N, C-alpha and C positions, 0 to 999 in steps of 0.2 A: 307640753303646756300648759300651762295652770289657768284656770278660767278667774278673768281679773272686771271685775263691775268700778268697785266703788275705793279709794284712792284714798288716804289720810295721810296729811303730809305734815309735820312738824318742824317747825323752823328754827334757826341757829342766833345770829346773831341779832337781826332784826326782831324776833319776838317779844322783846321786852316793851312793855306798855303798862305806864303809870297807873294804877287802880285799876288793871285789867279785870280782876274780880270784884270790884265793889259790887255790893249789894248780892251777892251769890252766896249764901249761907250753907250750901248743899254739904251733904257728909263727904260727898267723894272728895269734892276740892279743898273740903279743911281736913282733909286727911293727909292729900299732897301736899298742904301748907304746912301743917307740924309736924310731917317728917322730914321734910328740906329742914325746918326752923330747927327740928333735933338735930339733924347731924351736922349743920352749920355748929351748933354748941361742941360738938363733938371735937372741932378743928378750931374755938378760940373766938369764933365770929360769932357774930347778930343773926341772927333770923331775918329771912325777906318777905315774912307774907306780909308785913309792915307796906312793901314798895307795891305790890298789888292788891292790897284793899284798899288802901289810900289815894285818891284822887291829885291829893298836892305832893305827892310821891316824887323822889328827884328825876328827872328825864334819863333817858339813856346815856347821851352826850355828856350830862355831868358825871353818870356812876361812870363812864369812862374814865374820865380825871380824876376822880372820886375814891373809888373803889370798883374796882373791874372783879374783883371775887366774889362782893356782891350780885355784880352786873351777871356775871355766868350761872350761880346759882336761882337767880329770877329768872331767867331765859330757863334753863331746864324745867323749873316750877310751873314755866306758865304754859310751856307746851306739854307736860304731863296733865296740867290742868283742864286744858283746853280740852287734852283729846280725851277725857274722862265727861265734859259735857258734851263734847261730839257722839260718842257711843249711847246718850238717851234716845239720840233719833236713829241711830243706824249704826249697823257692824261693818268695819274695812275689811276686805279681801287680803289688801297689804296697806304694810306703812312703811311710810319712806321720811328719812331726817336729814333736813339742808344743814349740811358741819354740823356744829356741836348736838345739832337734832337728834342726830345718830343716835348721840346717848339716852337721848327719849324715847325715840323710835325702841330700841332695845329692849329699856325698861318697860315698856307699855306691851312689847309682844314677850316677856316674859323671862329674856335671857338674865333680866339681874331683879331684883328686888328694886321697889323705888328706895329704900335705906340705900341700897350698895348705888343704885344711878347715881345716886346725888352726892353717893362719899368716890365717886369718877369725876363726877364735875368736879369737888374740892381737890382733890389730888390733882388733876391737872390744870386747875387755877393756879395750886400752889406751883407748880413745877415751871408755869409760864411765868409767873411773879418772880424767881428764882431764877431762873436761865434762859428765859427770853430776851436777847440782844435791848435794850433802850431806845434805843431807833431804828423803826421798821412801822409801816402801813399799809394801805393796800386805795387800788383805785378802779372803778367801774368803768369801763370804756362801750363806747357803743359800736362794737366790732364784733365779728364771731372769733370762735377761741383761735381758729388757723392763724387772722389775722394779726390778733393780738397776740400770737408768739413772736411773729415777725420784728415786733416792737420791741420785744422781749430778748430776742434775739439780737436785734441792733443797737440795746443798751451795753448787752454781754457783760452782766455783774451777776457770780456767781448764786447770790442771796436773791435772786429774782426769779420767780414764775409765774406760770398761768395757773392763778389758783382757784379759778369758780368758772365753770362755763353754763351758765342760768338760760340762755335763752339764747335763738338764734344773732341776734345782736345786740346779746350783752353779754360780756367777761369782765371777770377782774382779776387783776396783776398785785400779786402780794411782793413785797421784799423791802430793803432799805429806802429810808425815805428819800436820801436823794436820786436813787436809780427809780422810786417810787414818780417822784416830782418831775423825772427826766422824761419817762413816757408820757405823763402827761402833758408834757410842753412839745413833747413830738406829738402826741396824738390831735394836739388844738394846732399845729401847723399844717395836719395833712383835714385839717375838718371836722374833725371826730370829737363828738361829746366827750368828755373824760371829769368824772365825780371823784375827787376824793373820800373816801369814806370812813367813816369816825368808828375807827377799830382799837379794838385798845393794843390789839400785837397781828404781827405781819402772816396770821393765818395760812395754813396750806403751804405754808414756801420752805425751802430747806434753811433757812435763818432758826428754824423750830426742833432742829435736829438732836438738840440735846437736851432743850424740854422734853422732845420724848422720851427718850432715853431715862429720864428724873421720873417720868410718869408712868414708862412700864413698870421699872422698881417697886413703884408706891404700891402699884394696886395687884400684886402676886395673892396676895391671901383673900383678895375678892373672887366669889364663886359664881361661876356661869350655869343658868338654869336652860334646860328646854326650851324652845321656842312655842308657843301658843299661837301666835302669827306669825304670815306672811312678812318678810323684811324685807325690802328691797336697798342695797345701799348705792349711793353715786360713787362715794368712794370706791368700792372693790366690784362694783358694775356687772353688777347682778346680786340675785337671792342670796342670803345666807343660810349656813345649815348648821345646823347643831353640834355638828363635827368640826365647824373654823373655830379658830380661834380669836372671838369677839373681840376681848381685850388688846390682840396685838392687831385688830384691825382698829380700833379706836386709836392707840398710838399710830400707828402709821397713817392715819388721819392727817398728824397734824404738819405733816411736811407731804398729803399727796392730794393732788386737785380734786375738785370735788364737779363729777359730772352730771349736773342736774339735769339737763335737757334732754342729754342723752337717756336717762333713767324716765323721764316722762314720756320720750317716745318711743322706748320700750312697751313701757304699760300700755299705753295707747295702741300699740301692734296687738297688746294681748287682749285686748278689748275691754281695758278702761273709759269709761264715759262719763265718769264722775268724780273730782279733787276736790277734798272737804281738807281746806287751810283751820289747821289749830291754835288758831291764834291769828293775827292779822299783821303781815311780815312781809305782802307785797307776793308770797309766792303763787296766789293764783292770777296774775298779771303773768307770771313768769310761763303758767303752762298756757296759757290763753294764747300768748304768741309762741308759744314751742307747738303745738296740735291741732287743727280744727275740729271743729264740731265736738267739744265737751262743755259738762255742765262744772262750774267751781263757784263753791261756797267757805264761807268762814264761820267759825263758831261767836266770830264780833260780827254781828249783823250793825248794818247802818243805823245811827240813831233814825233818821229820815222815814225808815221803812217801819221802824214802830210806831209812826207818828200815827193817831185814827185819822181815820179820812173825813174830808171836811165836807158839807152837801154839796151837793152835785147842782152843776151851774142852771140859772132858771132865766127867764124872759126879763124879769124884773128885774135881775143881779145879778153882778160876776159871783164866782164862788170867791173866798176866800179862807187861805190857812188858818186853821184854827189851833194847830198844833201849839204845845208849850217852843217858844223862840229856844234855842239851846244858848249856854250861854258864850263867852269867844273864846274860852280855853275849847271847850267842846268841839263849837266851829274848824277852831285851828288841827284839833286831833282829825276830822271828819276830811279838811281838807288835804292833810298829809298823806289820808290812807288813800286818799281820791287820785292824789297825783302818783303814788307812788304805783299804784296797780296798772293806770294807766300808761305811764311812763313804763312800767317793769323795771322799779328801781327797787333796793332793798327799802324798808319804808324809816329805817333810819336814819338812811342819805337826806329824805327831806324835811329837814328841820323848819322850823319857825323862823329863823335869823337869815335863811342861807339865802344870798340872792339868786332870784330865779333864772338871770341869764347870767351873770358874773360868775357864780357859783355852780348852779346846777345845768347852764349853757341851754336853758329855757326860753329861746327868744319870741318875742313878740309876737309872732305870726306863732307859732304853736301858743303861746300863754292866750290868744284870741280863739284857738278852735278848741281850749281847754274850758272855757266858757262856757261850752256847750253843754257839758260834763256840772261843771258848775251850778251853772244856772239850774239845770233838772233836778239836779240833788234837793239843793237850797230852796227850789220853789220862787226863784226870782223874776221869771219874765219876764219883761221887757228891760226890766232894772238891769240887769247885767250889762244893757248895751250902750249905758251909761260911759263914756271913755275912763273913767275914772278906775275900773273893772279893770280895765287890760294895763293899767300905766301902774298897778301896785307891784311896786318892786321884790318885795316877801311874802311869803305866806303869811307871815302873823298881823303883815296891813292890809290882805285882801279879809282875812278873818275878820279883823276891826270893821273894815268897811260893811261887810256882811251883817257884821251886828245891827251897824246903824239903821242901816238899809231895812231890813228883817224888823226892827224893834220899834221904828218909828211909826210905819201902817203895814198893815194886813197889804198881802201882795196880792193884786189881782190874777185871777185866771190859775194863781198856784196851788192851789187844793192838791194834796199829795192825794192818790190813786190805791185802794187795797190791794190791785194788781200788779203796783210797781210800773206799770206803763201810764204815761203821760194821757191827760187828760183831753180830750179831742176840744176845740172850739164850740161853743155853743152855735146851734144850727148845724154839728156833723151828722144829724142823722142820715145823711145822704151826702155822700161823698162828691166833692165837685171834679165837672169834667177838666182835663189837662188845660183848654182855654180859657176856662173859667179861672185854672189855677195861676196861669202866665199873667191874666189882667189885673186879676191881685196883687202878684208880686210885680209888678209896671208900677200901681197904685205906690206898694210898701216902698221900694226903692226910690221913685218920685220925690215923696212926701219927706223921705227920711234925707235924701241929697240934695233936696229942693231945686228937684230939678221940674222942666215940665212933662207931665206924664208921656205927651207925644214924643218927647226924646228916648225915651226907654222903650225901644221897640226889643220886640223879640229874639230880633237875628244880628242885635247890636253887641259886638264882643266886648265886655266888660270892663277888657283893659284897655284895650288897644280903641277904640270909640268911644268908651265912655271914661277913661281915666280912672277906672276903679281898678286899684291893684288888689293882689291875693292877701294884704293884711284888711284893706279893708272888705274886703267879699266875709273873710273868717268873721270881723265886727259885727256887720251887716247878717252874719246866721242867728245871730241871738234873737234879731225878730221877727224873722223866717220861723226858726223855731218857735217860739212863743205865739206868732200866729196862726202856725198851721200844727199844731200840737206834736211836733214831729219831739220833742225832748231830747234824750241821747242819740236817738238815729244823727240826728243832723253833724252828730262829731264825725260822724263815717266821711274821710278825705273824700268821697266825691263832691260834696256837698258844695266844700272851698274852691273843688278840681272843675266846676262848669263852667264854662266860658260865655255862655249864652245864657240870658232869663230863661229860654226855651227849651234848652238841656237842663237849667234846675226845674222847671215845672215840671217837665216829661219826669226828671227822677224824683219830685213828690208825689208826683200821682201813683209812679208806679210803687212808692212805698208807706205811702198812707193805710190801704188795704190791712198791711201787715199787723197793720197799731189797733186794728179795732179789736 
């Protein structure tokens, strides 16, 4: 067994972000873009570097409808270019490609030259455009692969298949549109969240068999080279070797399921503790859902993390955020990435105009819980407790509201901290005792709910005795988080689950020392 510490993940379909390399004029990224544009011209197509260097470029959803060829090539360029960026900081022990990301993974590992890697993508796209049936799609289910397979079996369509096993409770099913829609309806009847993906083709299903044959014939002249890095294939279910026919593997991949969760777990068992996502497609969130005690990062940093820290709180005035307020488009992109990572979805699923409840299955309680992450990420403080935030039906609406709130006035107590942890409240040099935390909680709840403080006792059941249901408790976490400086710790499901304020005070007392 080889020693593994650091794994680089190269995304597939979710790896395209408009303007991903805007402002990055590095020679290694420029070389990747120039190579991809040159190969696109060989196929009589426009280059795709503009898609990755201009922030006003079409979205993935637009390209799915208008130019899937360009989308596939942009996904490849994004993965390889992001790998070059990641290499500046570290060298991977193993490279893993997710779905079409396997072409990029094999390219950066040396099995194919960058030009031939781009040619593989172009031949693949042409085969799909010419031979893939027009009607086909994919649906993500909040189910383990085994249970998703039962739904597939119940529908009994030969073109339908379990396509991707992403995480313990995220599996993608692929096949004919009608069969995919039926799977989604069955899942809904069982209370299972189902999200139709904005995919150009029904990847990893029997529907792509003829396209796979055409793809294989088209790439016979492309040369395979010795590997320079270790590559783990979620399709092959193990490490690839120089004596493997890697072109045949890429052909087989079109109709074979991707076992990403199994790959992550085997690498974790081999010792991997650091997973670096080359781009931003939600793979980091899938890793965290699949294995414990690992570090995840991305080559696309959070803009909030790059903000300059504000002055520390003083006795005379609260701290205020001084970093430039991002544009509405930037806020929306950050929200999409935040929700995709937290929910374990591919980022392309989380579109700005998707209805959070009707389209994505994110009910009002889950939205309220997500506000803890949103508040910490954008430095909203108690502003996020405003009922308008949880009521916004789409991320585009939520981004607009965040822009309004952040643009009108600095948010008190919202100064970002260089370490990424939330600033503790003023006077936090000495942490309050459990009894003091309980008294502050009683006053906080009494003030917010309009109750006399003596009604809010520590042992009163929040729901049975005080009528504070789980949704209201989730909304109150915004105030609790801002008051005690909990940051994203308050998103831990234990907080909203505490039945009494005494229990909540005990949890806060236990958690706060770890934030110091």
